[in-house]
C-alpha positions in Angstrom: -49.9 51.9 11.5 -49.8 53.9 14.7 -50.1 52.7 18.3 -53.5 52.1 19.8 -55.2 54.8 21.8 -55.6 54.1 25.5 -59.3 53.2 25.1 -58.5 50.9 22.1 -55.8 49.2 24.1 -58.0 48.6 27.1 -60.8 47.3 24.8 -58.4 44.9 23.2 -57.2 43.7 26.6 -60.8 43.3 27.7 -61.6 41.1 24.7 -58.6 39.0 25.5 -59.7 38.7 29.1 -63.1 37.3 28.1 -61.6 35.0 25.5 -59.5 33.3 28.1 -61.9 33.8 31.0 -62.3 30.1 31.7 -58.5 29.7 32.1 -58.3 32.8 34.2 -61.0 31.5 36.6 -59.2 28.2 36.9 -56.0 29.9 37.9 -56.9 33.2 39.5 -60.5 33.0 40.8 -61.1 35.7 43.5 -58.0 37.7 42.5 -57.4 40.6 40.2 -55.3 40.2 37.1 -53.3 42.7 35.2 -53.2 42.2 31.4 -50.8 43.8 29.0 -50.5 43.0 25.3 -52.6 39.9 25.7 -50.7 38.4 28.6 -51.3 38.2 32.4 -48.4 40.2 33.7 -49.3 40.1 37.4 -52.1 39.2 39.9 -53.0 39.8 43.5 -55.9 39.6 45.9 -55.3 43.3 46.8 -56.1 45.5 43.8 -54.3 48.5 45.3 -51.0 46.6 45.7 -51.4 45.2 42.2 -52.1 48.7 40.7 -49.1 50.2 42.5 -46.8 47.4 41.1 -48.2 47.8 37.6 -47.7 51.6 37.7 -44.1 51.1 38.8 -43.5 48.5 36.1 -45.4 50.0 33.2 -45.7 53.7 34.0 -48.6 55.2 32.1 -49.0 52.4 29.5 -52.6 51.1 29.4 -52.9 47.9 31.4 -56.2 46.2 32.2 -56.7 45.3 35.8 -59.8 43.2 36.3 -61.4 41.0 39.0 -61.5 37.3 38.0 -64.9 35.9 39.0 -66.8 32.9 37.7 -69.9 33.4 35.7 -71.0 34.9 32.4 -69.5 37.9 30.6 -70.2 41.2 32.3 -69.2 44.7 31.7 -65.9 45.8 33.1 -65.9 49.4 34.3 -63.0 51.3 32.8 -62.0 54.1 35.2 -58.8 55.3 33.5 -57.4 56.3 36.8 -53.9 57.6 37.1 -52.0 57.2 40.3 -49.9 60.2 41.3 -46.2 59.5 40.9 -45.5 60.2 44.6 -47.6 57.2 45.7 -45.1 54.7 44.2 -42.8 53.1 46.8 
């Protein structure tokens, strides 16, 4: 069995996000969370700072970064954006 494609990995993380959404809202409401292999690996109010830390830590591995907001399930937009290496401090 091979590794998941980037799209499959993000889909899996998205499903996990919604499965634990109630707990995420209780702990991280109003923030963005980063999820990798089913776990919250970081969080921040500032999505840019979070994305930069995640890029530095995980490189090009697919990590879901999503806003945590109360309410029913909604579509999360997958952008698949890659930050240029030079932006990492």
